[in-house]
C-alpha positions as a Python dict, from the first residue, in 0.01 Angstrom:
ca = {
    (1, 'M'): (0, 0, 0),
    (2, 'L'): (-32, -220, 312),
    (3, 'T'): (87, -583, 287),
    (4, 'V'): (-42, -811, 572),
    (5, 'Y'): (156, -1120, 635),
    (6, 'L'): (-26, -1274, 931),
    (7, 'Y'): (-195, -1601, 865),
    (8, 'G'): (-567, -1548, 849),
    (9, 'V'): (-549, -1170, 852),
    (10, 'T'): (-546, -1131, 474),
    (11, 'D'): (-896, -1291, 444),
    (12, 'E'): (-1030, -1046, 702),
    (13, 'Y'): (-837, -754, 534),
    (14, 'S'): (-1017, -831, 202),
    (15, 'K'): (-1355, -768, 361),
    (16, 'Y'): (-1279, -406, 420),
    (17, 'N'): (-1278, -114, 185),
    (18, 'F'): (-1016, 111, 340),
    (19, 'S'): (-1157, 420, 195),
    (20, 'N'): (-1450, 365, 433),
    (21, 'I'): (-1268, 242, 744),
    (22, 'K'): (-983, 373, 958),
    (23, 'M'): (-678, 160, 982),
    (24, 'M'): (-689, 149, 1363),
    (25, 'D'): (-1039, 12, 1347),
    (26, 'F'): (-914, -279, 1129),
    (27, 'I'): (-616, -341, 1356),
    (28, 'K'): (-851, -342, 1664),
    (29, 'K'): (-1074, -590, 1498),
    (30, 'I'): (-779, -821, 1412),
    (31, 'L'): (-628, -810, 1754),
    (32, 'G'): (-970, -861, 1921),
    (33, 'K'): (-999, -523, 2074),
    (34, 'G'): (-1343, -468, 1931),
    (35, 'E'): (-1511, -742, 2134),
    (36, 'Q'): (-1856, -656, 2270),
    (37, 'E'): (-1787, -820, 2597),
    (38, 'T'): (-1480, -736, 2805),
    (39, 'L'): (-1213, -999, 2862),
    (40, 'K'): (-1296, -1006, 3232),
    (41, 'E'): (-1664, -1091, 3153),
    (42, 'I'): (-1571, -1359, 2905),
    (43, 'L'): (-1326, -1532, 3155),
    (44, 'K'): (-1610, -1557, 3403),
    (45, 'G'): (-1785, -1806, 3178),
    (46, 'D'): (-1686, -2159, 3072),
    (47, 'V'): (-1373, -2099, 2851),
    (48, 'F'): (-1100, -2298, 2688),
    (49, 'L'): (-773, -2120, 2757),
    (50, 'V'): (-503, -2170, 2491),
    (51, 'D'): (-152, -2054, 2523),
    (52, 'A'): (-19, -2019, 2168),
    (53, 'R'): (345, -1981, 2269),
    (54, 'S'): (628, -2238, 2243),
    (55, 'P'): (654, -2516, 2512),
    (56, 'D'): (965, -2341, 2656),
    (57, 'E'): (764, -2012, 2694),
    (58, 'F'): (466, -2198, 2833),
    (59, 'A'): (695, -2367, 3093),
    (60, 'S'): (827, -2035, 3218),
    (61, 'G'): (474, -1932, 3323),
    (62, 'T'): (116, -1920, 3197),
    (63, 'V'): (-236, -1866, 3293),
    (64, 'V'): (-381, -2114, 3542),
    (65, 'G'): (-580, -2376, 3366),
    (66, 'A'): (-446, -2313, 3019),
    (67, 'V'): (-332, -2569, 2765),
    (68, 'N'): (-26, -2519, 2536),
    (69, 'I'): (-99, -2545, 2169),
    (70, 'P'): (178, -2358, 1992),
    (71, 'L'): (69, -2148, 1694),
    (72, 'G'): (241, -2376, 1443),
    (73, 'L'): (45, -2673, 1574),
    (74, 'I'): (-310, -2523, 1596),
    (75, 'T'): (-425, -2666, 1257),
    (76, 'D'): (-303, -3012, 1354),
    (77, 'Q'): (-465, -2987, 1698),
    (78, 'L'): (-816, -2880, 1603),
    (79, 'T'): (-970, -3183, 1772),
    (80, 'R'): (-845, -3055, 2111),
    (81, 'F'): (-1071, -2742, 2081),
    (82, 'D'): (-1416, -2759, 2236),
    (83, 'A'): (-1670, -2585, 2006),
    (84, 'K'): (-1918, -2561, 2291),
    (85, 'K'): (-1691, -2337, 2492),
    (86, 'R'): (-1563, -1986, 2426),
    (87, 'I'): (-1203, -2012, 2322),
    (88, 'V'): (-959, -1754, 2456),
    (89, 'V'): (-612, -1759, 2291),
    (90, 'F'): (-322, -1563, 2416),
    (91, 'C'): (61, -1545, 2381),
    (92, 'R'): (343, -1319, 2481),
    (93, 'S'): (213, -994, 2305),
    (94, 'G'): (-112, -1078, 2119),
    (95, 'M'): (31, -1127, 1775),
    (96, 'R'): (50, -1504, 1773),
    (97, 'S'): (-293, -1526, 1934),
    (98, 'A'): (-432, -1298, 1669),
    (99, 'Q'): (-300, -1544, 1406),
    (100, 'A'): (-440, -1840, 1603),
    (101, 'K'): (-779, -1660, 1624),
    (102, 'G'): (-777, -1632, 1252),
    (103, 'I'): (-694, -1993, 1203),
    (104, 'L'): (-963, -2113, 1439),
    (105, 'E'): (-1225, -1889, 1279),
    (106, 'K'): (-1126, -2012, 935),
    (107, 'A'): (-1179, -2369, 1070),
    (108, 'G'): (-1533, -2282, 1170),
    (109, 'Y'): (-1497, -2193, 1539),
    (110, 'S'): (-1700, -1892, 1642),
    (111, 'G'): (-1668, -1674, 1945),
    (112, 'V'): (-1285, -1697, 1956),
    (113, 'V'): (-1128, -1423, 2156),
    (114, 'N'): (-771, -1291, 2125),
    (115, 'G'): (-675, -1241, 2491),
    (116, 'G'): (-351, -1078, 2399),
    (117, 'A'): (-61, -1108, 2639),
    (118, 'W'): (-89, -1406, 2893),
    (119, 'Q'): (-15, -1174, 3186),
    (120, 'K'): (-320, -972, 3086),
    (121, 'V'): (-537, -1274, 3081),
    (122, 'Q'): (-402, -1397, 3414),
    (123, 'S'): (-467, -1047, 3575),
    (124, 'E'): (-830, -1052, 3457),
    (125, 'I'): (-887, -1397, 3619),
    (126, 'K'): (-781, -1277, 3961),
}
């Protein structure tokens, strides 16, 4: 039995019947790997870049133009998100941004993208 502890992932998990879907397909969906558009294409548009890492991590380097909204503060900072723009969240490895994506989608935001690691997002912008 798989127990999922990531915030927002359990709701997504309940939508699937694992006798009909491969586990990796589920993981890819949760981590945002199943997006129709590539990250590079998304970043060419008008996006709101959110670094979900801690302020100390953010200060050590981030994506140009990103704002820092740590994962633990996302719910309290929902008014900072622009529903008219695509939201790309990222962190150190993609785990916190996956959780942030789940929180934002649960709050009604659509088109949220898990960018994964911040270095990956930065490299796609160049």
